[in-house]
Phi, psi and omega in degrees: 000333179299319180297314181299319180297318180296312184290327176297316180295318181293313182291326175291325176296321176298317179294326176299314181288323176302318179299315179297313182296321184284313185282339185301328180300324182296323183280341179258351182300323177304320178287318180294318181299322179293318181293320183266358180065045185268139173282171177298325179294322177290326173301313177299325180294323178298317178292320185292318182295324176297315181297320180296312181288330173301315179298321177298316178297317178303310186287309186290308183290322178298316179294317179297323181296334181272347181254001184238132178299131182061025186283336187288321178294316179299317181296316183294310184291313181297318181293322179296317179294318180299316180295320180298320180299313183281340170296319177297315183293339177304321180292348181261359182299139181245359181202169177301316182293321176296317178299318180299315182293316182295315180293327177296315178292323178298324180300324179300315181295313182293322178295329181296340180278337194298302185295312180296325176294311183295315182289326178296312180291326176299319182286322183281342184273153176292143185301322186288346179240013188298317182300315180293320181293313179293322177298317179294316179299312180296326181296338179294324175297314181293317180298313180296316186280331188238354175249307182282317185299315185305306181290323182291311184291318179294326177291314177299318179297321180290323184279317189241351185097157186293332181293312180296325178303317179292322178300316185292321185280352180278334188295313184301330180298319179295322179294314182293324177299319180296318178297318181297322180302321184274341184259322190284141168248145176293144181292166184307315184298328178287319179293328182288351175298337178300332184256009182244152176272163180299328181291340180272353184278158192298138175263131181299315182293327177296318179292316182294336180288345177293128185303314182297322180296319180295315181294318178297326178295315179297315179298322180290324175303312181295316181298314181298325174300314178300312185302312186276334173295312183288315183293333180275317189258350173299317177301323178291322177299314180297320183285314189275330181265317186253357178067028182259127182224176172057223185293329177297319177296318179300320180292321178293323179295339175294337175299320176299313182291317180298317179300313181293321180295306181296321179299319179299320180287312183293312182293320177300315179294322180299323179289338174285331181271312179259103197285358177270088185298325183300312183296324178296316179298313182300312184296310185290320182293320183291311182296315182292327177297318179292325175298322179298321177298318176297321178301321182295333184262012174298131184287155175303138183096357176300136179304145183297328179294326179289322176297317179301313184293318180291326176292322176300311181294324178302316185271340182303315182295342179289358179297353178286344192297324176300328180288315181292318189271332187239303190293309181297314176300320180295315180290341179280318188255345181093163186296326184298333182242013186295315182296324177294316180297315179293325177297322179292308182297313183289318182298312178296322179299314181292313185292311184275313182283304180288335183276325186259315190293328174297327176294319175300315179299320178295320177296318178299319180294320179298325184272310188248355179099165185294334179299319181295327178294321178292323175299315177305316179298320179299317181289336174298316179296320176300322179298326176299318179298320181294316181290332182288346177302333185271002179293148174250159177296135182292154177292151181277032184290334187251018181291329175243135180288144178296143182268146178196171178299322179301313181295322182296319179296314180297318182293334183278351179285144180286000000 
């Protein structure tokens, strides 16, 4: 158990920093957009290009890590270092096109950590607590990006400028990647590739043909659209509709992060207790989506605490996403194909949902204003609930972890 605790802390720490690096752009974009003369559509494009390349990194690096002996540790550490480098370079951008290119390359690195981290923790965790563990791990990205980042990044931006803010947040990623290299062991399924032929290794089309993987992919596409539409355009909504800027805006945005963080832990644990994961997803996504529509129609002059609470409730229901995107696909296809399955759901979600829908959201905002964009986001969450009705109960392939010398050693630690 000592090994699992160490690796959980390190991999969750990486996700915490990935969250800060990724979401920080959203809180600094109002300043960057003003300096570079960017329209709302171009703001959406900066978020979208990152999401598209993030999805490419998720799929390509995740699949390669599953086809290469000892590939998961290399993928996690290498991708983290690559992302930190381009996070630093973000602060050196001198134009919209440079910013677009740098964020696009950074997305490949950050996306490369997703599948190997998720599949490693799924395999190393006990089956009876998997939902809660994956929910807690995923919540670290949300916690870092939407709870810690808003007040910290907006304060750094106000004190030192947005460029220095990017320089400062890039350094911890390199440190954590180095620690992970020396502590992490590849999980059993990765080590067992030494004894398997290439023909026995996972086929992408075979994994995608699984009904649950396909449905989870569609649901993740819609969810990722919601995530990046709201995280990108909520600050503009607060500024343009309610006149809230600077640190006050950062503090209200923590409501979004706190809701998503607590929701990921609570909903994940709930699915371990109440074993019908599908019903939990349907209920939380539908109710929170409708709350989001109500949040969009709060009148100008609404007290900031009321805006905070409705934003918290809007994001709380999104805590189902670790189950939809990671747990159900993993339990459907088994550990040997888990990174590929997570790569498919996450990759498609990022490329199609995160890549296209923020541009749509920006267009809606340009035509009808930011309030309409938040309404659009609310109905996206309702859409996740509708598509999830078609999910089937996952196969019991992953109820017991595969045994190996690696597992025996890890289990024997105090």
